[in-house]
C-alpha positions as MATLAB code, in Angstrom:
seq = 'MSRTALLLVVIAALVAVGWYWHQQPARVEAKPGARAPVHVTAPAEKPTATRARKRPVAVPELPPQRKSPDYAAQYRHSDDLLSFLEALAPAAADGDIDAMYYLAVASRRCTREYATLFGPPGKEKSLELALETDYWTRYYEQTARRIYAQCRRFKSAPDNSFTEWQNLLEAAGEAGSGSAKALLVFEMQQGMIRIDDPAERVDLKSEIRALAKEAIRTREPEALYHLAYVETISGKTGTPADMGSVWMLAACQRGMACGRDTELFQFFCRWYPACQPTETMVDLFRRREGAGFEELQRRANELNERLDAGRFDEIIP';
ca = [
      10.295  -15.953  -10.989;
      11.102  -18.608   -8.392;
       9.109  -18.888   -5.211;
      12.333  -18.106   -3.300;
      12.656  -14.747   -5.043;
       8.958  -14.091   -4.448;
       9.349  -14.747   -0.732;
      12.318  -12.369   -0.569;
      10.069   -9.585   -1.813;
       7.341  -10.500    0.658;
       9.883  -10.558    3.488;
      11.112   -7.105    2.445;
       7.585   -5.758    2.690;
       7.219   -7.612    6.002;
      10.133   -5.628    7.406;
       8.493   -2.382    6.289;
       5.322   -3.150    8.236;
       6.733   -5.052   11.152;
       9.369   -2.696   12.466;
       7.025    0.139   13.384;
       4.090   -1.882   14.742;
       6.260   -3.999   17.008;
       8.748   -1.331   18.186;
       7.118   -0.469   21.512;
       7.384   -2.497   24.758;
       3.591   -2.275   25.178;
       2.980   -4.443   22.155;
       1.482   -7.918   22.345;
       4.156  -10.403   21.350;
       3.396  -12.830   18.539;
       3.387  -16.525   19.206;
       6.723  -18.294   18.651;
       7.369  -18.931   14.984;
       4.832  -16.340   13.810;
       5.646  -13.384   11.594;
       4.451   -9.812   11.478;
       1.642   -8.678    9.154;
       2.542   -7.406    5.716;
       1.212   -5.775    2.593;
       0.370   -8.677    0.274;
       2.650   -8.046   -2.694;
       4.010  -10.100   -5.559;
       7.533  -10.114   -7.055;
       8.961   -6.675   -7.739;
       8.942   -5.436  -11.292;
      12.159   -4.046  -12.693;
      12.365   -0.454  -11.478;
      13.323    0.733  -14.961;
       9.787   -0.061  -16.084;
       8.379    2.226  -13.418;
      10.884    4.949  -14.209;
      10.614    4.886  -17.980;
       7.517    7.033  -18.286;
       8.105   10.804  -18.178;
       6.208   12.689  -15.496;
       4.971   16.266  -15.567;
       7.291   18.812  -13.976;
       4.511   20.976  -12.565;
       2.861   19.544   -9.466;
      -0.488   20.880   -8.210;
      -0.322   22.443   -4.768;
      -3.922   21.484   -3.989;
      -5.786   18.233   -4.592;
      -7.446   18.043   -8.049;
     -11.214   18.238   -8.193;
     -12.803   14.927   -7.237;
     -16.063   13.354   -8.263;
     -18.538   12.273   -5.642;
     -18.606    8.420   -5.719;
     -16.702    6.782   -2.857;
     -14.594    4.442   -4.962;
     -12.588    3.387   -1.921;
     -15.703    1.968   -0.238;
     -16.859    0.372   -3.494;
     -13.485   -1.323   -3.884;
     -13.373   -2.380   -0.247;
     -16.761   -4.074   -0.411;
     -16.606   -5.476   -3.937;
     -17.055   -9.230   -4.304;
     -16.201   -9.191   -8.026;
     -13.330   -6.914   -9.028;
     -13.796   -7.432  -12.755;
     -17.323   -6.029  -12.456;
     -15.892   -3.194  -10.330;
     -13.315   -2.450  -13.029;
     -15.868   -2.538  -15.809;
     -18.136   -0.132  -13.929;
     -15.227    2.191  -13.123;
     -13.700    2.309  -16.604;
     -15.993    5.019  -18.095;
     -15.254    7.437  -15.241;
     -11.535    6.741  -15.558;
     -11.715    7.345  -19.311;
     -13.383   10.705  -18.586;
     -10.398   11.707  -16.450;
     -11.753   11.017  -12.968;
      -8.459   10.748  -11.067;
      -9.869    8.700   -8.194;
     -11.411    6.268  -10.675;
      -8.060    5.943  -12.448;
      -6.325    5.185   -9.161;
      -8.786    2.512   -8.068;
      -8.721    1.012  -11.551;
      -5.004    0.434  -10.963;
      -5.480   -0.783   -7.387;
      -8.076   -3.379   -8.389;
      -5.954   -4.559  -11.312;
      -2.910   -4.826   -9.051;
      -4.840   -6.927   -6.549;
      -5.842   -9.517   -9.160;
      -2.383   -9.688  -10.729;
       0.446   -8.739   -8.399;
      -1.170   -9.623   -5.070;
      -2.851  -12.709   -6.523;
       0.520  -14.000   -7.761;
       1.983  -13.786   -4.245;
      -0.663  -16.063   -2.818;
      -1.351  -18.442   -5.690;
       1.717  -18.390   -7.907;
       2.873  -16.470  -11.011;
       0.901  -16.410  -14.294;
       0.709  -19.829  -15.863;
       1.628  -21.540  -12.605;
      -1.295  -20.506  -10.396;
      -2.505  -23.003   -7.829;
      -6.056  -23.627   -6.762;
      -7.182  -22.110   -3.494;
      -7.241  -25.506   -1.789;
      -3.777  -26.519   -3.011;
      -2.246  -23.154   -2.105;
      -3.734  -23.304    1.396;
      -2.380  -26.812    1.756;
       1.144  -26.255    0.453;
       2.126  -22.581    0.679;
       3.055  -21.001    4.012;
       2.114  -17.419    3.100;
      -1.232  -18.424    1.673;
      -2.079  -20.377    4.814;
      -0.837  -17.538    6.970;
      -3.111  -15.037    5.216;
      -5.970  -17.473    4.784;
      -8.746  -14.923    5.359;
      -7.236  -12.496    2.852;
      -6.362  -15.302    0.437;
      -9.940  -16.526    0.343;
     -11.150  -12.963   -0.166;
      -8.758  -12.251   -3.050;
      -9.450  -15.610   -4.688;
     -13.184  -14.904   -4.699;
     -12.826  -11.267   -5.787;
     -10.576  -12.174   -8.701;
     -12.290  -15.331   -9.967;
     -13.936  -13.666  -12.971;
     -10.914  -11.427  -13.536;
      -8.638  -14.476  -13.901;
     -10.989  -16.432  -16.148;
     -12.087  -13.652  -18.527;
     -10.737  -14.443  -22.033;
     -10.436  -10.795  -23.175;
      -9.549   -9.005  -19.977;
      -8.298   -5.500  -20.754;
      -7.421   -4.628  -17.153;
      -4.295   -6.726  -16.586;
      -1.637   -4.016  -17.040;
      -1.767   -2.695  -13.484;
       1.523   -0.810  -13.670;
       0.496    1.147  -16.772;
      -2.784    2.001  -15.064;
      -0.965    3.124  -11.932;
       1.476    5.287  -13.875;
      -1.400    6.865  -15.811;
      -3.170    7.717  -12.548;
       0.023    9.226  -11.170;
       0.583   11.321  -14.279;
      -3.011   12.548  -14.035;
      -2.284   13.901  -10.562;
      -3.163   11.133   -8.095;
      -0.914   11.435   -5.067;
      -2.025    8.000   -3.885;
      -0.902    6.497   -7.200;
       2.445    8.278   -7.000;
       2.977    7.034   -3.445;
       2.122    3.465   -4.440;
       4.596    3.767   -7.316;
       7.164    4.874   -4.731;
       6.403    1.733   -2.719;
       6.914   -0.378   -5.849;
      10.198    1.376   -6.624;
      11.358    0.693   -3.069;
      10.587   -3.002   -3.560;
      12.500   -2.942   -6.850;
      15.658   -1.964   -4.986;
      15.898   -5.542   -3.728;
      17.028   -6.601   -7.199;
      19.603   -3.825   -7.686;
      23.228   -4.607   -6.826;
      24.904   -1.576   -8.386;
      25.460    1.032   -5.606;
      25.281    3.952   -8.041;
      21.982    2.716   -9.455;
      20.606    2.362   -5.949;
      21.555    5.947   -5.139;
      19.853    7.153   -8.323;
      16.715    5.187   -7.511;
      16.608    6.568   -3.964;
      16.766   10.053   -5.445;
      13.849    9.249   -7.768;
      11.894    7.787   -4.864;
      12.244   10.962   -2.821;
      11.389   13.191   -5.792;
       8.206   11.273   -6.550;
       7.299   11.111   -2.858;
       7.579   14.889   -2.707;
       5.064   15.101   -5.549;
       2.767   12.662   -3.768;
       2.537   14.596   -0.488;
       1.654   17.836   -2.289;
      -1.754   16.346   -3.065;
      -2.350   15.870    0.684;
      -4.179   12.599    0.000;
      -4.569   10.273    3.014;
      -3.706    7.115    1.082;
      -0.511    8.752   -0.144;
       0.632    9.071    3.473;
      -0.384    5.477    4.123;
       1.680    4.083    1.238;
       4.692    6.199    2.184;
       4.560    4.847    5.746;
       5.927    1.593    4.282;
       8.818    3.226    2.385;
      11.969    3.027    4.462;
      13.834    5.702    2.505;
      11.046    8.148    3.437;
       9.901    7.099    6.910;
      12.215    4.252    7.867;
      15.065    3.801   10.309;
      17.746    5.634    8.354;
      17.953    9.171    9.675;
      14.495    9.179   11.233;
      12.943    7.952   14.488;
      12.115    4.251   14.368;
       8.400    4.853   14.829;
       8.063    7.408   11.992;
       5.994    4.910    9.992;
       3.417    4.909   12.772;
       3.237    8.706   12.586;
       2.524    8.645    8.866;
      -0.106    5.928    9.204;
      -1.863    7.676   12.085;
      -1.792   10.937   10.108;
      -3.432    9.130    7.172;
      -6.230    7.909    9.447;
      -6.652   11.431   10.828;
      -6.952   12.841    7.307;
      -9.860   10.535    6.549;
      -8.452    7.295    5.212;
     -10.695    4.340    6.011;
      -9.196    2.809    9.147;
     -12.253    1.086   10.609;
     -13.143   -2.510   11.329;
     -14.316   -3.165    7.745;
     -10.839   -2.519    6.333;
      -8.152   -5.115    5.689;
      -5.689   -2.781    7.389;
      -7.580   -3.092   10.679;
      -8.023   -6.839   10.211;
      -4.293   -7.308    9.596;
      -3.363   -5.622   12.854;
      -6.130   -7.328   14.802;
      -4.382  -10.574   13.962;
      -1.414   -9.274   15.932;
      -3.416   -7.548   18.618;
      -6.173  -10.012   19.524;
      -7.576   -7.688   22.198;
      -8.983   -5.394   19.492;
     -12.741   -4.843   19.644;
     -15.365   -4.702   16.838;
     -16.184   -1.083   17.650;
     -12.585    0.099   17.404;
     -10.548    1.699   14.615;
      -6.839    1.740   13.851;
      -6.548    4.898   15.942;
      -7.891    2.971   18.945;
      -5.329    0.227   18.353;
      -2.555    2.812   18.244;
      -3.857    4.404   21.444;
      -3.876    1.128   23.364;
      -0.579   -0.094   21.979;
       1.279    3.137   22.716;
      -0.228    3.664   26.150;
       1.255    6.820   27.655;
       3.262    7.348   24.466;
       0.156    7.837   22.322;
      -0.055   11.537   23.175;
       3.398   12.117   21.659;
       2.593    9.960   18.611;
      -0.622   11.900   18.071;
       1.202   15.212   18.477;
       3.665   14.253   15.753;
       0.871   13.063   13.458;
      -0.966   16.344   14.056;
       2.221   18.246   13.256;
       2.647   16.304   10.007;
      -0.898   17.162    8.963;
      -0.440   20.795    9.987;
       2.616   21.012    7.743;
       0.667   19.469    4.892;
      -2.236   21.880    5.327;
       0.148   24.846    5.462;
       2.004   23.722    2.338;
       5.300   23.257    4.209;
       6.170   20.234    2.095;
       9.952   20.686    2.186;
       9.876   20.338    5.959;
       8.277   16.910    5.571;
      10.609   15.505    2.890;
      13.659   17.797    2.598;
];
């Protein structure tokens, strides 16, 4: 895929992040010529690939049983994602749903996200050349250096069995991971960029909402986080413009890692330089919203109350 097409996908994700963080008058304006922070994501796969696999009709009302290791923290602090994947694989093979999800997330980082910053397979650039020539790689230099280091062994391994990130993500979703289902929804949303047929777009929107409904029934914090970036769920059409902020704040309230050691916090600190080392994303929301934070928090609390009470149809009709 051409770099132009790749940038179109990145810009689409940029819109998903940028509109809710920069809606309020209290925000700190970016410097002229700068752009809003964004999920690092590579070119969208054809949505038919995501939709081809049949999904179970029955959806659990409560989160499946989880094993004790904090895979999210392990992933967040891993310096070698191939080693992380190799260590995680046995638990995933035994049916540990969280392990299956983070297997997919790590694979996606070293394939899909890596391609955004350093070029598609077979045309990857070195770190130095990408930082010198590519705008997005320079713009996300801290993240680019991190991903390049994390994925060095992954990219050079001759018999790497962890490259099919989408299959891994679909398997995690079918096993019951709400976070995986929500990330699949995000991918399907990105795939809409390449669809010109209005009828096909309507069908895909319907699939997006159906899968999102499955995702929220697990009540997983990361599911809410991924859905905050999906315009057909929390975007401008038919919902308040700051609905994405509500979903993200609710995810932090439910226990998603939102502290200073997360890339999420680091992304927004780039756009809010007054952030402090002791703060979390919730603190950034509080300062950005000012007097409006109480209302934002009330709505996030209400979203979580509906989740806890099983009132899922009130969240996504």
